[in-house]
C-alpha positions in Angstrom: 30.1 7.3 28.2 28.7 4.9 25.5 29.3 1.4 26.6 27.0 -1.0 24.7 27.6 -3.1 21.6 24.5 -3.4 19.4 24.5 -6.7 17.4 22.1 -6.5 14.4 21.4 -10.0 13.2 18.9 -12.9 13.1 18.2 -15.0 16.1 20.0 -18.0 14.7 23.5 -16.8 13.8 26.4 -19.0 15.0 29.0 -16.5 13.8 27.5 -13.7 15.8 27.2 -16.0 18.8 31.0 -16.4 18.8 31.5 -12.6 18.9 28.8 -12.1 21.6 30.5 -14.8 23.7 33.8 -13.1 23.4 32.2 -9.8 24.4 30.4 -11.4 27.3 33.7 -12.9 28.5 35.1 -9.3 28.7 32.0 -8.0 30.6 31.0 -5.8 27.7 27.2 -5.1 27.6 25.6 -6.4 24.5 22.1 -5.9 23.0 21.1 -8.2 20.1 18.3 -7.1 17.8 16.7 -8.3 14.6 15.0 -5.4 12.9 12.5 -7.8 11.3 11.0 -8.4 14.8 9.4 -5.0 14.5 6.0 -5.1 16.1 5.2 -6.5 19.6 8.7 -8.0 19.9 10.5 -4.9 18.9 9.4 -1.3 19.8 11.2 2.0 19.7 10.8 5.7 20.0 13.5 7.9 18.4 13.6 11.7 18.5 15.7 14.4 17.1 16.0 18.1 18.1 14.9 18.0 21.7 18.3 16.8 23.1 20.6 17.9 20.3 21.5 17.1 16.7 21.8 13.3 17.0 19.1 10.7 17.2 18.2 9.7 20.7 15.5 7.4 22.2 15.0 3.9 23.3 15.0 0.5 21.6 13.0 -2.2 23.3 13.3 -6.0 22.7 11.7 -8.8 24.6 14.8 -9.1 26.9 16.5 -5.7 26.6 15.9 -2.0 26.7 18.5 0.4 25.4 19.1 4.1 24.9 20.7 4.9 21.6 23.2 7.1 23.4 24.6 3.9 25.1 25.7 2.4 21.8 29.5 2.5 21.3 29.7 0.0 18.4 27.4 -1.8 16.0 28.2 -5.3 14.8 26.0 -5.5 11.6 25.7 -9.2 10.7 22.8 -10.8 8.9 19.4 -9.6 10.0 16.3 -11.3 8.7 14.9 -9.6 5.6 11.8 -7.5 6.2 10.0 -9.7 3.7 9.8 -12.4 6.4 7.9 -10.0 8.7 5.5 -8.6 6.1 5.3 -11.5 3.6 1.7 -12.4 4.5 0.3 -9.0 3.7 -1.2 -8.0 0.3 1.5 -7.1 -2.1 1.1 -3.3 -2.0 0.9 -3.3 1.8 4.0 -5.6 2.0 6.1 -3.4 -0.1 5.0 -0.3 1.7 5.6 -1.7 5.2 9.0 -3.1 4.2 10.1 0.3 2.8 8.8 2.2 5.9 10.6 -0.2 8.3 13.8 -0.1 6.3 13.9 3.7 6.0 12.6 4.4 9.5 14.0 1.9 11.9 16.9 0.9 9.6 17.6 4.5 8.8 18.1 5.4 12.5 20.2 2.3 13.3 22.4 3.1 10.3 22.9 6.7 11.4 24.5 6.4 14.8 27.2 8.9 14.2 29.3 8.2 17.3 29.3 4.4 17.0 31.9 2.2 15.3 30.3 0.0 12.7 31.6 -3.4 11.7 30.7 -3.1 8.9 28.4 -0.3 8.1 25.6 -1.6 5.8 26.2 1.2 3.3 29.8 0.1 3.0 28.8 -3.5 2.6 26.3 -2.6 -0.1 28.9 -0.7 -2.0 31.5 -3.5 -1.8 29.0 -6.2 -2.7 29.3 -5.9 -6.5 31.8 -8.3 -8.0 32.8 -5.9 -10.9 33.8 -3.3 -8.3 35.6 -5.9 -6.3 37.7 -7.2 -9.2 38.6 -3.7 -10.4 39.7 -2.7 -6.9 41.7 -5.9 -6.5 43.6 -4.9 -9.7 44.0 -1.3 -8.6 45.3 -2.6 -5.2 48.1 -4.5 -7.0 46.6 -8.0 -6.7 46.6 -10.5 -9.5 43.1 -11.1 -11.0 42.1 -13.8 -13.5 41.3 -12.4 -16.9 37.6 -11.7 -16.7 34.7 -11.0 -19.1 31.2 -9.8 -18.3 28.9 -10.0 -21.3 25.7 -11.1 -22.8 27.1 -11.5 -26.3 27.6 -15.0 -27.7 30.4 -14.2 -30.1 32.3 -12.2 -27.4 32.1 -15.1 -24.9 33.3 -17.5 -27.6 36.3 -15.3 -28.5 37.2 -15.0 -24.8 37.2 -18.7 -24.5 39.3 -19.1 -27.6 41.8 -16.6 -26.2 42.1 -18.1 -22.8 41.5 -21.9 -23.1 39.7 -23.3 -20.1 37.1 -20.9 -18.9 34.8 -20.9 -15.9 31.5 -19.2 -15.3 30.4 -17.7 -12.0 27.2 -16.1 -10.8 27.1 -12.5 -9.4 24.6 -13.4 -6.7 23.3 -16.6 -5.1 20.0 -18.1 -6.1 16.9 -16.5 -4.5 14.5 -18.6 -2.5 12.1 -20.6 -4.6 8.3 -20.4 -4.2 8.4 -23.3 -1.7 11.0 -21.5 0.4 14.1 -23.6 -0.6 17.4 -22.1 -1.4 20.1 -23.4 -3.8 23.5 -22.5 -5.2 25.2 -22.3 -8.6 28.8 -23.2 -8.1 31.7 -22.1 -10.2 31.9 -24.4 -13.2 33.8 -25.0 -16.3 31.9 -24.1 -19.5 32.1 -25.4 -23.1 32.0 -22.5 -25.6 30.3 -24.8 -28.1 27.3 -24.7 -25.7 26.9 -21.0 -25.9 23.7 -20.0 -27.6 21.2 -17.1 -27.7 20.1 -17.9 -24.1 23.3 -16.2 -23.1 21.8 -12.8 -24.3 19.1 -12.9 -21.6 21.2 -11.6 -18.8 24.8 -10.7 -17.7 27.3 -13.6 -17.4 30.7 -13.5 -15.7 33.5 -15.6 -17.3 37.0 -16.0 -16.1 40.1 -17.8 -17.4 40.6 -20.8 -15.1 43.6 -20.5 -12.8 45.6 -23.8 -12.4 45.4 -23.6 -8.7 47.2 -25.8 -6.2 44.9 -24.8 -3.3 42.4 -22.2 -2.2 43.0 -19.7 0.6 40.4 -17.9 2.8 41.8 -14.8 4.4 39.7 -13.1 7.1 40.8 -9.5 7.8 39.5 -7.9 11.0 41.0 -4.4 11.5 44.7 -4.8 11.3 44.7 -8.5 12.0 44.9 -11.1 9.2 43.9 -14.7 9.5 44.7 -17.1 6.6 43.7 -20.7 6.0 44.8 -22.8 3.1 42.0 -25.1 1.9 42.5 -28.4 0.1 39.9 -30.8 -1.2 40.3 -34.6 -1.6 39.2 -34.4 -5.3 40.9 -31.1 -6.1 37.4 -29.6 -6.8 37.1 -26.5 -8.9 34.9 -24.9 -6.2 35.6 -26.2 -2.7 32.2 -25.1 -1.4 30.5 -27.7 -3.4 31.5 -30.8 -1.6 31.5 -32.2 2.0 33.0 -29.5 4.2 33.9 -32.1 6.8 36.4 -33.5 4.3 38.2 -30.2 3.7 41.8 -29.9 4.9 42.7 -26.6 6.6 46.1 -25.3 7.5 47.4 -21.9 8.4 49.5 -20.1 5.8 51.6 -17.0 5.9 50.5 -14.1 3.7 53.2 -12.2 1.9 53.5 -8.6 3.1 52.6 -7.2 -0.4 49.3 -9.2 -0.3 48.5 -8.0 3.2 49.1 -4.4 2.3 46.8 -4.7 -0.7 44.0 -6.2 1.4 44.2 -3.3 3.8 44.2 -0.9 0.9 41.1 -2.6 -0.5 39.2 -2.4 2.8 40.1 1.2 3.2 38.8 2.1 -0.2 35.4 0.6 0.5 35.3 1.9 4.1 35.2 -1.6 5.5 36.7 -2.9 8.9 36.3 -6.5 8.0 36.2 -8.8 4.9 36.5 -12.4 3.9 38.8 -12.8 0.9 39.1 -15.8 -1.4 42.3 -16.5 -3.3 43.5 -19.2 -5.7 47.0 -20.3 -4.9 49.2 -21.5 -7.8 52.5 -22.1 -5.9 53.5 -22.6 -2.3 52.5 -19.1 -1.3 55.9 -17.5 -0.6 55.7 -15.4 -3.8 53.0 -12.7 -4.1 52.6 -13.9 -7.8 51.2 -17.2 -6.4 48.1 -15.4 -5.1 45.1 -14.8 -7.4 42.3 -12.7 -5.9 38.9 -14.2 -6.6 36.4 -12.2 -4.4 35.7 -10.5 -1.1 32.6 -11.1 0.9 32.2 -7.9 3.0 29.9 -9.8 5.4 31.3 -13.3 5.0 31.1 -16.4 7.2 34.1 -17.4 9.2 32.7 -19.4 12.1 33.5 -22.7 10.5 37.3 -22.0 10.3 39.8 -23.6 12.7 40.9 -20.1 13.9 37.3 -18.9 14.5 37.9 -18.3 18.2 40.8 -16.0 17.5 38.8 -14.2 14.8 36.0 -13.7 17.3 38.5 -12.1 19.7 39.7 -9.8 17.0 36.1 -8.6 16.5 35.7 -8.1 20.2 38.9 -6.1 20.3 37.4 -3.6 17.8 33.9 -3.6 19.1 35.0 -3.0 22.7 37.7 -0.5 22.0 35.9 2.3 23.8 33.8 0.2 26.1 34.5 0.2 29.8 35.0 -3.5 30.6 34.4 -3.0 34.3 30.8 -2.0 33.7 28.7 -4.3 36.0 25.2 -5.7 35.8 25.0 -7.0 32.3 24.5 -10.7 31.5 24.6 -12.6 28.2 22.7 -11.2 25.2 19.6 -13.1 24.2 
């Protein structure tokens, strides 16, 4: 019987550490792997056809050796991009090696037909587009701020004229700069008088600003729902922008209609887990107080006050078919 949880993530991942700790406490065998370690630190031999129609073979890290048939569940977190492994190669070789590793090693790890994935990377990729998220929110019965995606100056100005205060958001985070630094572009109010032809260069996302009282982060893991109301001292438009130590968190009840919509949303995308952000315009008792902003299908939750409970919810799902009495397995490294 398959008994191992495979955790696919980078070496430094505090969120994954919480889940691994919860699994270790239950005596569940865990193997942690970062596919970008491919080489001397990560070896494998997978075969198909000799032993049946499913991939078999061994995956070998510096501290573990595992048969694919032992994998009962896969916790797919945030592995290091292959670019970090092959970045020093000439450009053509780099692109080739990245693609071969992604389609070869990654292709097998993503095709373990008998394993439970949380979440499957294909489902994460499908759910990672904000236009699809917003549309499915609306189809699931959630309130969504009036939204415009455009590269037309006159269209953007008319949207602002129709809705008053308007905010601009990015679709993705900033990529790393040439010196390796990362940055962020926060949600910000925009002045339509500043719109010019530079807007035509790429796609922009504008939304009518919601007069929110607070923000809510909802973490859904399987059937369990964890909700934290977030307040900032300065009532910031984007709570991520300031000092996280100054944020005020408090548990909040989620109306049944909102919970049902969240589960419908996850089911549509084939997700087991998601981190949802809402703007709250009232005290939260009425479903109309809740405005859906986005869902990160591989979001962070380790900083939340209820992180320990969330980790246990992950462990519940990942160990569902694992025999907890299996002896002889220590902590994952």
